[in-house]
All heavy atoms as TSV, in Angstrom:
chain	resi	resn	atom	element	x	y	z
A	1	MET	N	N	0.394	-1.851	12.783
A	1	MET	CA	C	-0.843	-2.593	12.739
A	1	MET	C	C	-2.017	-1.708	12.326
A	1	MET	O	O	-2.936	-2.171	11.688
A	1	MET	CB	C	-1.071	-3.218	14.118
A	1	MET	CG	C	-1.994	-4.384	14.077
A	1	MET	SD	S	-1.373	-5.645	12.978
A	1	MET	CE	C	-1.941	-7.064	13.780
A	2	GLU	N	N	-1.930	-0.443	12.692
A	2	GLU	CA	C	-2.994	0.494	12.320
A	2	GLU	C	C	-3.139	0.574	10.810
A	2	GLU	O	O	-4.249	0.657	10.281
A	2	GLU	CB	C	-2.689	1.879	12.896
A	2	GLU	CG	C	-3.731	2.917	12.555
A	2	GLU	CD	C	-3.379	4.277	13.110
A	2	GLU	OE1	O	-2.771	4.348	14.187
A	2	GLU	OE2	O	-3.718	5.266	12.445
A	3	ASN	N	N	-2.001	0.535	10.099
A	3	ASN	CA	C	-2.006	0.577	8.638
A	3	ASN	C	C	-2.812	-0.592	8.066
A	3	ASN	O	O	-3.609	-0.424	7.155
A	3	ASN	CB	C	-0.563	0.539	8.126
A	3	ASN	CG	C	-0.451	0.806	6.664
A	3	ASN	OD1	O	-1.103	1.693	6.137
A	3	ASN	ND2	N	0.383	0.048	5.996
A	4	LEU	N	N	-2.619	-1.771	8.613
A	4	LEU	CA	C	-3.332	-2.958	8.150
A	4	LEU	C	C	-4.830	-2.829	8.400
A	4	LEU	O	O	-5.641	-3.206	7.552
A	4	LEU	CB	C	-2.776	-4.210	8.831
A	4	LEU	CG	C	-3.341	-5.539	8.360
A	4	LEU	CD1	C	-3.173	-5.711	6.851
A	4	LEU	CD2	C	-2.665	-6.681	9.089
A	5	HIS	N	N	-5.215	-2.257	9.529
A	5	HIS	CA	C	-6.632	-2.051	9.824
A	5	HIS	C	C	-7.274	-1.100	8.814
A	5	HIS	O	O	-8.400	-1.330	8.366
A	5	HIS	CB	C	-6.825	-1.523	11.248
A	5	HIS	CG	C	-6.502	-2.524	12.301
A	5	HIS	ND1	N	-7.258	-3.647	12.526
A	5	HIS	CD2	C	-5.480	-2.580	13.185
A	5	HIS	CE1	C	-6.727	-4.349	13.500
A	5	HIS	NE2	N	-5.631	-3.729	13.921
A	6	ARG	N	N	-6.555	-0.038	8.436
A	6	ARG	CA	C	-7.077	0.897	7.428
A	6	ARG	C	C	-7.234	0.210	6.077
A	6	ARG	O	O	-8.195	0.449	5.347
A	6	ARG	CB	C	-6.170	2.117	7.318
A	6	ARG	CG	C	-6.277	3.028	8.510
A	6	ARG	CD	C	-5.670	4.401	8.258
A	6	ARG	NE	N	-4.587	4.409	7.298
A	6	ARG	CZ	C	-3.341	4.788	7.560
A	6	ARG	NH1	N	-3.017	5.177	8.765
A	6	ARG	NH2	N	-2.430	4.787	6.622
A	7	ILE	N	N	-6.291	-0.656	5.717
A	7	ILE	CA	C	-6.371	-1.384	4.452
A	7	ILE	C	C	-7.579	-2.308	4.456
A	7	ILE	O	O	-8.338	-2.372	3.483
A	7	ILE	CB	C	-5.063	-2.156	4.180
A	7	ILE	CG1	C	-3.950	-1.156	3.816
A	7	ILE	CG2	C	-5.245	-3.186	3.063
A	7	ILE	CD1	C	-2.574	-1.769	3.700
A	8	ILE	N	N	-7.805	-3.014	5.549
A	8	ILE	CA	C	-8.961	-3.912	5.649
A	8	ILE	C	C	-10.262	-3.122	5.545
A	8	ILE	O	O	-11.194	-3.537	4.848
A	8	ILE	CB	C	-8.906	-4.736	6.952
A	8	ILE	CG1	C	-7.745	-5.737	6.869
A	8	ILE	CG2	C	-10.225	-5.455	7.208
A	8	ILE	CD1	C	-7.419	-6.422	8.172
A	9	GLN	N	N	-10.350	-1.981	6.192
A	9	GLN	CA	C	-11.544	-1.139	6.102
A	9	GLN	C	C	-11.780	-0.689	4.664
A	9	GLN	O	O	-12.919	-0.682	4.180
A	9	GLN	CB	C	-11.419	0.080	7.020
A	9	GLN	CG	C	-11.509	-0.255	8.479
A	9	GLN	CD	C	-11.207	0.945	9.355
A	9	GLN	OE1	O	-10.714	1.987	8.890
A	9	GLN	NE2	N	-11.486	0.819	10.639
A	10	THR	N	N	-10.718	-0.308	3.978
A	10	THR	CA	C	-10.839	0.119	2.580
A	10	THR	C	C	-11.325	-1.032	1.709
A	10	THR	O	O	-12.205	-0.856	0.868
A	10	THR	CB	C	-9.491	0.648	2.055
A	10	THR	OG1	O	-9.079	1.744	2.865
A	10	THR	CG2	C	-9.595	1.098	0.603
A	11	LEU	N	N	-10.758	-2.216	1.901
A	11	LEU	CA	C	-11.178	-3.387	1.119
A	11	LEU	C	C	-12.650	-3.703	1.347
A	11	LEU	O	O	-13.368	-4.075	0.411
A	11	LEU	CB	C	-10.321	-4.604	1.476
A	11	LEU	CG	C	-8.892	-4.586	0.953
A	11	LEU	CD1	C	-8.087	-5.705	1.585
A	11	LEU	CD2	C	-8.884	-4.705	-0.565
A	12	ARG	N	N	-13.137	-3.549	2.551
A	12	ARG	CA	C	-14.552	-3.807	2.854
A	12	ARG	C	C	-15.472	-2.827	2.137
A	12	ARG	O	O	-16.597	-3.165	1.789
A	12	ARG	CB	C	-14.789	-3.764	4.357
A	12	ARG	CG	C	-14.233	-4.962	5.067
A	12	ARG	CD	C	-14.520	-4.909	6.539
A	12	ARG	NE	N	-14.055	-6.131	7.185
A	12	ARG	CZ	C	-13.739	-6.225	8.450
A	12	ARG	NH1	N	-13.821	-5.160	9.241
A	12	ARG	NH2	N	-13.323	-7.360	8.952
A	13	ARG	N	N	-15.003	-1.605	1.932
A	13	ARG	CA	C	-15.816	-0.593	1.245
A	13	ARG	C	C	-15.804	-0.761	-0.273
A	13	ARG	O	O	-16.672	-0.238	-0.968
A	13	ARG	CB	C	-15.328	0.806	1.602
A	13	ARG	CG	C	-15.685	1.241	3.002
A	13	ARG	CD	C	-15.448	2.730	3.195
A	13	ARG	NE	N	-14.067	3.120	2.948
A	13	ARG	CZ	C	-13.129	3.233	3.879
A	13	ARG	NH1	N	-13.414	2.992	5.137
A	13	ARG	NH2	N	-11.905	3.595	3.566
A	14	MET	N	N	-14.802	-1.467	-0.782
A	14	MET	CA	C	-14.682	-1.635	-2.235
A	14	MET	C	C	-15.738	-2.621	-2.746
A	14	MET	O	O	-16.197	-3.491	-2.019
A	14	MET	CB	C	-13.288	-2.152	-2.590
A	14	MET	CG	C	-12.196	-1.146	-2.323
A	14	MET	SD	S	-10.539	-1.823	-2.545
A	14	MET	CE	C	-10.522	-2.089	-4.304
A	15	GLU	N	N	-16.099	-2.449	-4.009
A	15	GLU	CA	C	-17.027	-3.381	-4.638
A	15	GLU	C	C	-16.330	-4.711	-4.881
A	15	GLU	O	O	-15.126	-4.766	-5.128
A	15	GLU	CB	C	-17.523	-2.808	-5.962
A	15	GLU	CG	C	-18.386	-1.582	-5.799
A	15	GLU	CD	C	-18.916	-1.094	-7.121
A	15	GLU	OE1	O	-19.111	-1.916	-8.035
A	15	GLU	OE2	O	-19.140	0.110	-7.231
A	16	ARG	N	N	-17.103	-5.772	-4.855
A	16	ARG	CA	C	-16.558	-7.112	-5.099
A	16	ARG	C	C	-15.932	-7.149	-6.493
A	16	ARG	O	O	-16.479	-6.605	-7.438
A	16	ARG	CB	C	-17.680	-8.130	-4.993
A	16	ARG	CG	C	-17.216	-9.545	-5.056
A	16	ARG	CD	C	-18.407	-10.481	-4.807
A	16	ARG	NE	N	-17.981	-11.843	-4.809
A	16	ARG	CZ	C	-17.614	-12.505	-3.730
A	16	ARG	NH1	N	-17.624	-11.903	-2.563
A	16	ARG	NH2	N	-17.223	-13.758	-3.798
A	17	ASN	N	N	-14.783	-7.755	-6.620
A	17	ASN	CA	C	-14.041	-7.894	-7.876
A	17	ASN	C	C	-13.465	-6.590	-8.404
A	17	ASN	O	O	-13.035	-6.528	-9.554
A	17	ASN	CB	C	-14.882	-8.575	-8.954
A	17	ASN	CG	C	-15.252	-9.987	-8.579
A	17	ASN	OD1	O	-14.463	-10.695	-7.974
A	17	ASN	ND2	N	-16.454	-10.399	-8.915
A	18	GLU	N	N	-13.492	-5.514	-7.605
A	18	GLU	CA	C	-12.869	-4.258	-8.030
A	18	GLU	C	C	-11.358	-4.448	-7.997
A	18	GLU	O	O	-10.802	-4.920	-7.003
A	18	GLU	CB	C	-13.270	-3.128	-7.084
A	18	GLU	CG	C	-12.728	-1.778	-7.483
A	18	GLU	CD	C	-13.214	-0.668	-6.565
A	18	GLU	OE1	O	-14.242	-0.840	-5.907
A	18	GLU	OE2	O	-12.535	0.357	-6.515
A	19	PRO	N	N	-10.655	-4.094	-9.085
A	19	PRO	CA	C	-9.206	-4.309	-9.110
A	19	PRO	C	C	-8.479	-3.402	-8.121
A	19	PRO	O	O	-8.859	-2.253	-7.910
A	19	PRO	CB	C	-8.816	-3.975	-10.550
A	19	PRO	CG	C	-9.914	-3.134	-11.074
A	19	PRO	CD	C	-11.146	-3.508	-10.325
A	20	ALA	N	N	-7.451	-3.957	-7.527
A	20	ALA	CA	C	-6.609	-3.209	-6.592
A	20	ALA	C	C	-5.272	-3.926	-6.507
A	20	ALA	O	O	-5.145	-5.084	-6.890
A	20	ALA	CB	C	-7.262	-3.128	-5.222
A	21	MET	N	N	-4.271	-3.214	-6.001
A	21	MET	CA	C	-2.948	-3.789	-5.845
A	21	MET	C	C	-2.521	-3.630	-4.385
A	21	MET	O	O	-2.685	-2.563	-3.797
A	21	MET	CB	C	-1.944	-3.057	-6.729
A	21	MET	CG	C	-0.527	-3.560	-6.554
A	21	MET	SD	S	0.707	-2.580	-7.424
A	21	MET	CE	C	0.661	-1.050	-6.509
A	22	LEU	N	N	-2.000	-4.710	-3.818
A	22	LEU	CA	C	-1.453	-4.661	-2.472
A	22	LEU	C	C	0.057	-4.814	-2.587
A	22	LEU	O	O	0.559	-5.847	-3.032
A	22	LEU	CB	C	-2.035	-5.787	-1.612
A	22	LEU	CG	C	-1.587	-5.788	-0.153
A	22	LEU	CD1	C	-2.097	-4.540	0.567
A	22	LEU	CD2	C	-2.070	-7.040	0.540
A	23	ALA	N	N	0.785	-3.773	-2.217
A	23	ALA	CA	C	2.247	-3.794	-2.264
A	23	ALA	C	C	2.774	-4.015	-0.847
A	23	ALA	O	O	2.270	-3.417	0.100
A	23	ALA	CB	C	2.768	-2.476	-2.825
A	24	THR	N	N	3.759	-4.895	-0.724
A	24	THR	CA	C	4.326	-5.216	0.584
A	24	THR	C	C	5.855	-5.183	0.504
A	24	THR	O	O	6.437	-5.732	-0.425
A	24	THR	CB	C	3.887	-6.628	1.030
A	24	THR	OG1	O	2.466	-6.697	1.024
A	24	THR	CG2	C	4.403	-6.943	2.421
A	25	ILE	N	N	6.472	-4.534	1.462
A	25	ILE	CA	C	7.940	-4.541	1.541
A	25	ILE	C	C	8.358	-5.901	2.087
A	25	ILE	O	O	7.936	-6.298	3.179
A	25	ILE	CB	C	8.455	-3.414	2.453
A	25	ILE	CG1	C	8.085	-2.050	1.865
A	25	ILE	CG2	C	9.972	-3.539	2.653
A	25	ILE	CD1	C	8.425	-0.880	2.758
A	26	ILE	N	N	9.180	-6.612	1.317
A	26	ILE	CA	C	9.587	-7.951	1.741
A	26	ILE	C	C	11.062	-8.030	2.151
A	26	ILE	O	O	11.459	-9.001	2.785
A	26	ILE	CB	C	9.287	-9.000	0.652
A	26	ILE	CG1	C	10.018	-8.663	-0.651
A	26	ILE	CG2	C	7.791	-9.118	0.429
A	26	ILE	CD1	C	9.968	-9.759	-1.676
A	27	HIS	N	N	11.857	-7.024	1.778
A	27	HIS	CA	C	13.273	-7.045	2.144
A	27	HIS	C	C	13.802	-5.613	2.200
A	27	HIS	O	O	13.509	-4.803	1.329
A	27	HIS	CB	C	14.079	-7.851	1.125
A	27	HIS	CG	C	15.529	-7.939	1.461
A	27	HIS	ND1	N	16.010	-8.718	2.485
A	27	HIS	CD2	C	16.610	-7.327	0.920
A	27	HIS	CE1	C	17.316	-8.582	2.559
A	27	HIS	NE2	N	17.711	-7.743	1.615
A	28	VAL	N	N	14.581	-5.329	3.228
A	28	VAL	CA	C	15.182	-4.003	3.393
A	28	VAL	C	C	16.672	-4.183	3.660
A	28	VAL	O	O	17.055	-5.037	4.457
A	28	VAL	CB	C	14.534	-3.247	4.580
A	28	VAL	CG1	C	15.280	-1.952	4.850
A	28	VAL	CG2	C	13.070	-2.979	4.319
A	29	GLU	N	N	17.480	-3.392	2.975
A	29	GLU	CA	C	18.922	-3.348	3.239
A	29	GLU	C	C	19.272	-1.934	3.676
A	29	GLU	O	O	18.882	-0.972	3.021
A	29	GLU	CB	C	19.716	-3.728	1.987
A	29	GLU	CG	C	19.589	-5.174	1.608
A	29	GLU	CD	C	20.478	-5.558	0.433
A	29	GLU	OE1	O	21.398	-4.795	0.105
A	29	GLU	OE2	O	20.216	-6.613	-0.148
A	30	GLY	N	N	20.000	-1.816	4.746
A	30	GLY	CA	C	20.380	-0.499	5.232
A	30	GLY	C	C	19.204	0.224	5.863
A	30	GLY	O	O	18.229	-0.379	6.286
A	31	SER	N	N	19.303	1.543	5.910
A	31	SER	CA	C	18.224	2.326	6.517
A	31	SER	C	C	17.078	2.467	5.529
A	31	SER	O	O	17.273	2.505	4.318
A	31	SER	CB	C	18.740	3.708	6.933
A	31	SER	OG	O	19.143	4.435	5.797
A	32	ALA	N	N	15.873	2.515	6.046
A	32	ALA	CA	C	14.691	2.633	5.199
A	32	ALA	C	C	13.595	3.362	5.960
A	32	ALA	O	O	13.546	3.332	7.189
A	32	ALA	CB	C	14.201	1.256	4.770
A	33	TYR	N	N	12.699	3.992	5.208
A	33	TYR	CA	C	11.583	4.736	5.800
A	33	TYR	C	C	10.634	3.789	6.519
A	33	TYR	O	O	10.118	4.106	7.574
A	33	TYR	CB	C	10.868	5.505	4.688
A	33	TYR	CG	C	9.728	6.364	5.157
A	33	TYR	CD1	C	9.969	7.526	5.897
A	33	TYR	CD2	C	8.417	6.043	4.852
A	33	TYR	CE1	C	8.923	8.324	6.326
A	33	TYR	CE2	C	7.362	6.838	5.277
A	33	TYR	CZ	C	7.624	7.978	6.010
A	33	TYR	OH	O	6.598	8.763	6.429
A	34	ARG	N	N	10.387	2.613	5.930
A	34	ARG	CA	C	9.486	1.608	6.516
A	34	ARG	C	C	10.194	0.267	6.617
A	34	ARG	O	O	11.153	0.001	5.895
A	34	ARG	CB	C	8.224	1.450	5.671
A	34	ARG	CG	C	7.379	2.691	5.572
A	34	ARG	CD	C	6.665	2.935	6.862
A	34	ARG	NE	N	5.793	4.093	6.704
A	34	ARG	CZ	C	5.132	4.644	7.682
A	34	ARG	NH1	N	5.233	4.167	8.890
A	34	ARG	NH2	N	4.369	5.676	7.475
A	35	LYS	N	N	9.675	-0.604	7.453
A	35	LYS	CA	C	10.285	-1.910	7.683
A	35	LYS	C	C	9.605	-2.993	6.848
A	35	LYS	O	O	8.522	-2.786	6.291
A	35	LYS	CB	C	10.179	-2.274	9.161
A	35	LYS	CG	C	10.946	-1.326	10.044
A	35	LYS	CD	C	10.862	-1.738	11.481
A	35	LYS	CE	C	11.551	-0.672	12.309
A	35	LYS	NZ	N	12.350	-1.133	13.342
A	36	GLU	N	N	10.230	-4.165	6.802
A	36	GLU	CA	C	9.658	-5.313	6.107
A	36	GLU	C	C	8.281	-5.631	6.681
A	36	GLU	O	O	8.066	-5.551	7.880
A	36	GLU	CB	C	10.581	-6.521	6.253
A	36	GLU	CG	C	11.890	-6.314	5.543
A	36	GLU	CD	C	12.936	-7.340	5.910
A	36	GLU	OE1	O	12.711	-8.159	6.818
A	36	GLU	OE2	O	14.013	-7.312	5.283
A	37	GLY	N	N	7.355	-5.984	5.800
A	37	GLY	CA	C	5.992	-6.286	6.210
A	37	GLY	C	C	5.043	-5.111	6.061
A	37	GLY	O	O	3.822	-5.278	6.141
A	38	THR	N	N	5.561	-3.914	5.834
A	38	THR	CA	C	4.712	-2.744	5.625
A	38	THR	C	C	3.946	-2.907	4.317
A	38	THR	O	O	4.501	-3.347	3.316
A	38	THR	CB	C	5.558	-1.459	5.583
A	38	THR	OG1	O	6.280	-1.347	6.807
A	38	THR	CG2	C	4.699	-0.225	5.384
A	39	THR	N	N	2.664	-2.558	4.313
A	39	THR	CA	C	1.829	-2.726	3.124
A	39	THR	C	C	1.150	-1.430	2.715
A	39	THR	O	O	0.971	-0.524	3.525
A	39	THR	CB	C	0.740	-3.799	3.353
A	39	THR	OG1	O	-0.041	-3.422	4.485
A	39	THR	CG2	C	1.335	-5.164	3.580
A	40	MET	N	N	0.765	-1.385	1.451
A	40	MET	CA	C	0.025	-0.252	0.905
A	40	MET	C	C	-0.951	-0.789	-0.141
A	40	MET	O	O	-0.587	-1.636	-0.959
A	40	MET	CB	C	0.981	0.749	0.252
A	40	MET	CG	C	0.273	1.943	-0.369
A	40	MET	SD	S	1.424	3.146	-1.085
A	40	MET	CE	C	1.826	2.343	-2.614
A	41	LEU	N	N	-2.183	-0.319	-0.113
A	41	LEU	CA	C	-3.204	-0.707	-1.076
A	41	LEU	C	C	-3.415	0.439	-2.054
A	41	LEU	O	O	-3.519	1.594	-1.648
A	41	LEU	CB	C	-4.514	-1.016	-0.343
A	41	LEU	CG	C	-5.687	-1.440	-1.203
A	41	LEU	CD1	C	-5.477	-2.861	-1.723
A	41	LEU	CD2	C	-6.991	-1.363	-0.419
A	42	VAL	N	N	-3.471	0.123	-3.355
A	42	VAL	CA	C	-3.758	1.116	-4.384
A	42	VAL	C	C	-4.968	0.623	-5.157
A	42	VAL	O	O	-4.958	-0.484	-5.696
A	42	VAL	CB	C	-2.563	1.312	-5.355
A	42	VAL	CG1	C	-2.891	2.388	-6.378
A	42	VAL	CG2	C	-1.297	1.653	-4.588
A	43	ASP	N	N	-6.037	1.439	-5.204
A	43	ASP	CA	C	-7.234	1.020	-5.935
A	43	ASP	C	C	-7.146	1.429	-7.405
A	43	ASP	O	O	-6.168	2.039	-7.838
A	43	ASP	CB	C	-8.509	1.538	-5.269
A	43	ASP	CG	C	-8.694	3.047	-5.370
A	43	ASP	OD1	O	-8.008	3.704	-6.182
A	43	ASP	OD2	O	-9.542	3.580	-4.639
A	44	LYS	N	N	-8.169	1.100	-8.185
A	44	LYS	CA	C	-8.128	1.346	-9.631
A	44	LYS	C	C	-8.076	2.827	-9.986
A	44	LYS	O	O	-7.678	3.187	-11.081
A	44	LYS	CB	C	-9.319	0.676	-10.326
A	44	LYS	CG	C	-10.660	1.272	-9.987
A	44	LYS	CD	C	-11.770	0.551	-10.719
A	44	LYS	CE	C	-13.122	1.149	-10.374
A	44	LYS	NZ	N	-14.187	0.434	-11.063
A	45	LYS	N	N	-8.457	3.698	-9.058
A	45	LYS	CA	C	-8.400	5.147	-9.294
A	45	LYS	C	C	-7.063	5.741	-8.867
A	45	LYS	O	O	-6.835	6.930	-9.017
A	45	LYS	CB	C	-9.535	5.834	-8.539
A	45	LYS	CG	C	-10.908	5.419	-8.994
A	45	LYS	CD	C	-11.964	6.044	-8.117
A	45	LYS	CE	C	-13.332	5.483	-8.464
A	45	LYS	NZ	N	-14.344	5.934	-7.517
A	46	GLY	N	N	-6.192	4.906	-8.298
A	46	GLY	CA	C	-4.893	5.386	-7.844
A	46	GLY	C	C	-4.891	5.888	-6.416
A	46	GLY	O	O	-3.884	6.408	-5.941
A	47	MET	N	N	-6.003	5.713	-5.714
A	47	MET	CA	C	-6.071	6.133	-4.319
A	47	MET	C	C	-5.266	5.151	-3.473
A	47	MET	O	O	-5.403	3.942	-3.617
A	47	MET	CB	C	-7.525	6.180	-3.827
A	47	MET	CG	C	-8.373	7.201	-4.576
A	47	MET	SD	S	-7.785	8.891	-4.401
A	47	MET	CE	C	-8.070	9.164	-2.681
A	48	MET	N	N	-4.429	5.683	-2.581
A	48	MET	CA	C	-3.551	4.852	-1.774
A	48	MET	C	C	-4.018	4.804	-0.326
A	48	MET	O	O	-4.419	5.819	0.234
A	48	MET	CB	C	-2.126	5.393	-1.829
A	48	MET	CG	C	-1.521	5.342	-3.208
A	48	MET	SD	S	0.167	5.990	-3.245
A	48	MET	CE	C	-0.129	7.732	-2.978
A	49	THR	N	N	-3.941	3.620	0.250
A	49	THR	CA	C	-4.184	3.439	1.675
A	49	THR	C	C	-2.909	2.827	2.244
A	49	THR	O	O	-2.497	1.752	1.827
A	49	THR	CB	C	-5.384	2.483	1.925
A	49	THR	OG1	O	-6.536	3.004	1.272
A	49	THR	CG2	C	-5.653	2.329	3.407
A	50	GLY	N	N	-2.283	3.537	3.162
A	50	GLY	CA	C	-1.003	3.099	3.698
A	50	GLY	C	C	0.135	3.822	3.003
A	50	GLY	O	O	-0.063	4.518	2.006
A	51	VAL	N	N	1.337	3.656	3.539
A	51	VAL	CA	C	2.518	4.342	3.015
A	51	VAL	C	C	3.689	3.373	3.010
A	51	VAL	O	O	3.942	2.704	4.005
A	51	VAL	CB	C	2.870	5.571	3.884
A	51	VAL	CG1	C	4.116	6.249	3.366
A	51	VAL	CG2	C	1.720	6.549	3.938
A	52	LEU	N	N	4.394	3.301	1.887
A	52	LEU	CA	C	5.584	2.450	1.806
A	52	LEU	C	C	6.870	3.238	1.936
A	52	LEU	O	O	7.871	2.725	2.407
A	52	LEU	CB	C	5.629	1.694	0.470
A	52	LEU	CG	C	4.643	0.566	0.276
A	52	LEU	CD1	C	4.904	-0.120	-1.055
A	52	LEU	CD2	C	4.721	-0.438	1.397
A	53	SER	N	N	6.850	4.477	1.466
A	53	SER	CA	C	8.091	5.252	1.449
A	53	SER	C	C	7.799	6.722	1.688
A	53	SER	O	O	6.648	7.109	1.856
A	53	SER	CB	C	8.781	5.079	0.094
A	53	SER	OG	O	8.056	5.762	-0.907
A	54	GLY	N	N	8.853	7.494	1.643
A	54	GLY	CA	C	8.709	8.927	1.805
A	54	GLY	C	C	8.062	9.603	0.607
A	54	GLY	O	O	7.814	10.789	0.620
A	55	GLY	N	N	7.784	8.857	-0.451
A	55	GLY	CA	C	7.088	9.454	-1.583
A	55	GLY	C	C	7.387	8.856	-2.933
A	55	GLY	O	O	6.478	8.543	-3.685
A	56	CYS	N	N	8.655	8.692	-3.300
A	56	CYS	CA	C	8.975	8.304	-4.672
A	56	CYS	C	C	8.428	6.927	-5.034
A	56	CYS	O	O	7.818	6.759	-6.091
A	56	CYS	CB	C	10.484	8.368	-4.918
A	56	CYS	SG	S	11.462	7.349	-3.814
A	57	TRP	N	N	8.618	5.915	-4.210
A	57	TRP	CA	C	8.111	4.577	-4.539
A	57	TRP	C	C	6.597	4.549	-4.548
A	57	TRP	O	O	5.978	3.882	-5.377
A	57	TRP	CB	C	8.654	3.530	-3.562
A	57	TRP	CG	C	10.022	3.083	-3.933
A	57	TRP	CD1	C	11.177	3.361	-3.273
A	57	TRP	CD2	C	10.395	2.303	-5.077
A	57	TRP	NE1	N	12.246	2.798	-3.928
A	57	TRP	CE2	C	11.795	2.148	-5.035
A	57	TRP	CE3	C	9.690	1.734	-6.115
A	57	TRP	CZ2	C	12.496	1.438	-6.001
A	57	TRP	CZ3	C	10.380	1.021	-7.085
A	57	TRP	CH2	C	11.762	0.881	-7.018
A	58	SER	N	N	5.972	5.281	-3.643
A	58	SER	CA	C	4.514	5.312	-3.605
A	58	SER	C	C	3.959	5.864	-4.910
A	58	SER	O	O	2.986	5.337	-5.460
A	58	SER	CB	C	4.031	6.157	-2.432
A	58	SER	OG	O	4.433	5.561	-1.207
A	59	ARG	N	N	4.564	6.907	-5.446
A	59	ARG	CA	C	4.080	7.492	-6.707
A	59	ARG	C	C	4.295	6.536	-7.874
A	59	ARG	O	O	3.463	6.426	-8.772
A	59	ARG	CB	C	4.763	8.827	-6.957
A	59	ARG	CG	C	4.223	9.933	-6.064
A	59	ARG	CD	C	4.703	11.308	-6.504
A	59	ARG	NE	N	6.152	11.478	-6.403
A	59	ARG	CZ	C	6.799	11.837	-5.307
A	59	ARG	NH1	N	6.129	12.077	-4.199
A	59	ARG	NH2	N	8.107	11.978	-5.303
A	60	ILE	N	N	5.411	5.819	-7.893
A	60	ILE	CA	C	5.668	4.853	-8.969
A	60	ILE	C	C	4.622	3.746	-8.923
A	60	ILE	O	O	4.052	3.372	-9.955
A	60	ILE	CB	C	7.090	4.269	-8.843
A	60	ILE	CG1	C	8.120	5.344	-9.182
A	60	ILE	CG2	C	7.271	3.036	-9.747
A	60	ILE	CD1	C	9.556	4.971	-8.838
A	61	LEU	N	N	4.352	3.206	-7.753
A	61	LEU	CA	C	3.345	2.141	-7.622
A	61	LEU	C	C	1.965	2.636	-7.980
A	61	LEU	O	O	1.160	1.912	-8.564
A	61	LEU	CB	C	3.369	1.573	-6.211
A	61	LEU	CG	C	4.611	0.783	-5.841
A	61	LEU	CD1	C	4.598	0.484	-4.346
A	61	LEU	CD2	C	4.705	-0.489	-6.655
A	62	GLN	N	N	1.664	3.871	-7.665
A	62	GLN	CA	C	0.362	4.438	-7.975
A	62	GLN	C	C	0.141	4.482	-9.485
A	62	GLN	O	O	-0.943	4.214	-9.974
A	62	GLN	CB	C	0.279	5.856	-7.387
A	62	GLN	CG	C	-1.078	6.483	-7.504
A	62	GLN	CD	C	-1.079	7.882	-6.886
A	62	GLN	OE1	O	-0.053	8.574	-6.898
A	62	GLN	NE2	N	-2.183	8.272	-6.344
A	63	ARG	N	N	1.190	4.773	-10.251
A	63	ARG	CA	C	1.071	4.836	-11.720
A	63	ARG	C	C	0.891	3.463	-12.326
A	63	ARG	O	O	0.246	3.290	-13.327
A	63	ARG	CB	C	2.320	5.483	-12.313
A	63	ARG	CG	C	2.387	6.961	-12.141
A	63	ARG	CD	C	3.460	7.553	-13.044
A	63	ARG	NE	N	4.699	6.815	-12.974
A	63	ARG	CZ	C	5.833	7.257	-12.461
A	63	ARG	NH1	N	5.873	8.454	-11.947
A	63	ARG	NH2	N	6.922	6.525	-12.457
A	64	GLU	N	N	1.540	2.453	-11.748
A	64	GLU	CA	C	1.507	1.105	-12.299
A	64	GLU	C	C	0.161	0.500	-12.079
A	64	GLU	O	O	-0.338	-0.301	-12.712
A	64	GLU	CB	C	2.604	0.240	-11.669
A	64	GLU	CG	C	4.003	0.760	-11.935
A	64	GLU	CD	C	4.385	0.832	-13.400
A	64	GLU	OE1	O	4.058	-0.084	-14.152
A	64	GLU	OE2	O	5.009	1.818	-13.780
């Protein structure tokens, strides 16, 4: 829940209509770093709020 609070705080600081991406884990099979429902916000500069994985997926999403 703390992750969601940080995302909301970040969104409040952003300018209106500033582009951003919210990524959410919707399905997990087997062991995973994070569970379903975990979210991460990436702003237009590539700054991330929250964590989805141990690193590789977060970097891929940051580039996209």
